[in-house]
C-alpha positions in Angstrom: 82.1 155.0 172.0 85.0 153.1 170.1 87.8 155.2 168.5 90.0 153.1 166.3 93.1 155.3 166.0 96.2 155.0 163.8 99.3 155.0 166.0 101.4 156.0 163.3 104.7 154.6 162.0 106.7 154.4 165.0 107.6 157.7 166.6 105.4 158.7 169.3 105.2 162.2 168.3 103.9 161.1 164.8 100.3 160.2 165.9 97.8 162.8 164.5 96.8 165.4 166.9 93.3 164.0 167.2 95.0 160.6 167.9 96.5 162.0 170.6 93.4 163.7 172.1 91.6 160.4 172.0 94.4 158.7 174.1 94.2 161.3 176.5 90.5 161.1 176.8 90.2 157.1 176.7 89.0 155.1 179.8 90.2 151.8 177.7 93.0 151.5 175.4 93.5 148.2 173.4 96.7 148.5 171.7 98.6 146.1 168.9 101.5 145.6 171.5 103.8 143.8 169.0 104.2 146.8 166.7 102.7 150.1 168.7 105.3 152.3 170.4 104.4 151.8 173.9 105.6 155.3 174.7 102.4 156.3 173.1 100.6 155.0 176.2 102.1 157.7 178.1 99.6 160.0 176.6 96.6 158.0 178.6 95.4 159.3 181.9 96.3 157.3 185.2 92.9 155.5 185.7 93.1 154.5 182.0 92.8 150.5 181.9 95.1 149.1 179.0 95.1 145.7 177.4 97.7 144.3 174.8 96.0 142.8 171.9 98.6 140.8 170.9 97.9 138.3 173.7 94.3 138.5 172.5 91.6 136.8 170.4 89.1 138.8 168.5 86.5 137.5 170.7 88.6 138.6 173.7 88.9 142.4 172.2 85.3 142.4 171.5 84.4 141.3 175.2 86.6 144.1 176.6 84.8 146.7 174.3 81.4 145.3 175.5 82.2 145.7 179.0 83.5 149.2 178.7 80.5 150.2 176.8 78.1 148.8 179.4 80.1 151.0 181.8 79.8 154.1 179.9 83.5 154.2 178.9 85.2 155.2 175.9 87.5 152.9 174.2 90.4 153.5 172.2 91.5 150.5 169.7 95.2 151.7 169.0 96.6 149.9 165.7 100.0 150.5 164.3 100.8 152.9 161.2 97.1 153.6 159.6 95.0 150.6 160.2 93.4 150.5 156.9 96.7 148.5 155.9 96.9 145.0 157.1 95.1 146.3 160.4 92.2 143.6 160.6 89.8 146.4 161.6 86.7 145.6 159.2 86.3 142.5 161.0 85.9 144.3 164.3 83.6 147.0 162.8 81.3 144.4 161.3 80.8 142.8 165.0 80.1 146.4 166.5 77.9 147.1 163.8 75.9 143.7 164.8 76.2 144.8 168.2 74.8 148.3 167.6 78.1 149.8 169.1 79.1 153.2 167.9 82.6 153.7 166.5 84.6 156.0 164.3 88.1 155.8 162.7 91.0 158.0 163.0 93.7 157.5 160.4 97.6 157.6 161.2 100.8 157.7 159.4 101.5 154.4 157.6 104.7 152.6 157.7 105.1 152.8 154.1 105.0 156.8 154.5 107.5 156.4 157.5 109.8 154.4 155.3 109.8 157.2 152.7 110.8 159.6 155.2 113.5 157.6 156.6 115.1 157.6 152.7 114.1 161.2 151.9 112.1 159.3 149.0 109.3 160.3 146.7 107.8 157.2 145.5 106.0 158.8 142.5 108.4 160.4 140.2 107.4 161.9 137.0 108.2 159.6 133.8 109.7 156.9 136.5 106.6 155.8 138.2 103.1 157.4 139.1 101.4 154.5 141.1 102.6 152.7 144.2 101.6 148.9 145.0 101.3 148.0 148.5 101.6 144.2 148.9 103.0 141.3 150.6 104.2 137.6 150.4 101.9 135.0 151.4 102.9 133.4 154.7 100.5 131.9 157.0 98.2 134.0 155.8 97.4 133.4 152.2 97.3 136.2 149.5 94.8 136.1 146.3 96.6 134.1 143.6 95.6 137.1 141.1 97.8 139.4 143.3 101.0 137.5 143.0 104.2 139.4 143.3 105.2 138.3 139.9 101.9 140.1 138.2 102.4 143.2 140.1 106.3 143.3 139.3 105.2 143.4 135.5 104.1 147.1 136.0 107.5 148.2 136.7 105.9 150.8 139.3 107.1 151.7 142.7 106.4 148.4 145.0 106.1 148.5 148.8 106.4 145.0 150.4 105.0 144.7 154.0 105.1 141.4 156.2 107.9 139.4 154.1 111.5 140.1 155.7 111.9 136.6 156.5 111.1 135.6 152.7 113.8 137.8 150.9 115.0 135.2 148.6 111.8 134.5 147.4 110.8 137.6 147.0 113.7 138.4 144.8 112.9 135.4 142.8 109.6 136.2 142.1 110.2 140.0 141.4 112.6 139.0 138.7 110.4 136.5 137.3 108.0 139.1 137.0 110.1 141.7 135.0 112.4 143.5 137.7 116.0 143.6 136.7 118.2 142.0 139.5 120.0 145.3 139.6 116.8 147.4 140.2 117.1 149.6 143.0 116.0 148.3 146.3 115.7 149.4 150.0 115.1 147.9 153.2 113.6 150.1 156.3 113.6 148.6 159.6 111.1 150.0 162.2 110.8 153.3 160.1 110.7 156.8 162.4 111.4 154.5 165.5 114.6 155.5 167.7 116.4 152.6 166.4 115.5 152.9 162.6 118.0 151.4 160.4 118.0 151.8 156.3 119.9 150.0 153.6 120.0 150.9 149.9 120.5 147.6 147.6 119.4 145.9 144.6 116.2 143.3 144.1 119.5 140.7 143.7 120.6 141.4 147.0 117.6 141.8 149.2 118.0 138.6 151.0 122.0 139.3 151.6 121.5 142.8 152.6 119.1 141.7 155.5 121.4 138.8 156.8 124.3 140.9 156.6 122.6 143.3 158.9 120.7 141.1 161.0 117.2 142.2 159.6 114.7 139.6 160.2 111.4 141.3 160.7 109.4 144.4 161.5 110.9 145.9 158.0 109.6 147.2 154.6 111.0 146.5 151.4 110.9 149.2 148.7 111.1 148.4 145.3 111.8 150.5 141.8 113.7 153.0 140.2 112.3 155.9 142.4 114.7 154.5 145.1 117.9 155.7 143.9 119.6 157.6 141.1 116.5 157.3 138.2 116.6 160.2 135.8 113.1 162.0 136.3 111.4 165.1 134.6 110.8 168.0 136.5 107.2 168.4 137.9 104.6 170.3 135.5 102.7 171.9 138.5 105.7 173.9 139.4 106.8 174.7 135.7 106.8 178.3 134.5 105.7 177.1 131.1 102.8 175.2 132.8 99.6 176.9 132.9 97.1 176.0 136.1 93.9 177.1 137.6 95.9 179.4 139.7 98.6 180.9 137.3 99.7 181.6 133.8 102.5 180.4 132.2 105.3 183.1 131.9 107.2 181.5 129.1 
């Protein structure tokens, strides 16, 4: 059996109870060593065999899984955050389907949730933004043309940008071209929920400057939109005494 497990956003105690249980039981762990907190490996048993997938190809990962299956061993494929976001799990699952190897998927706390916790931030403020766009700039890996930063910026929704810390000048240019004002609030969160977490409030126009002044070159998320800071929002209808719900009548 193979368990795909989300490691969480960084802090070792932010893995799910189920994910921790799988790590404790695993005979083999293949973990994304470039991003997963190595402290999570402390949950494994002494006889667990551990592989760092940062140094492996897809074919090598599958080979390790096949050998573990042939030996009747349980494998944990440990991905950063929640692996449904930029986790490259579908290609692994498709191969396992072809090889008739059973697997399941244990979700984790995504970095965009960890970044919100670092800032005590609510992405979906009433009358400010009710949508969160998760995207990235194209680098060596392309992005479909229909998913350009400019097209998303036109919505003025809250935007969380992954994997783009080295391209902030271009990110700012595209955000402004798409419709955000240069003084739109923004934030950079470096290694959200890790012990060395850093967070900076800035604007769309000062993203690159802020990163340069603080030596942030990778492993950061950018959050864009009025939900970041100072927006005047309406209170939630759900808890408004004048609003009737399925569970209570309005009191005024």
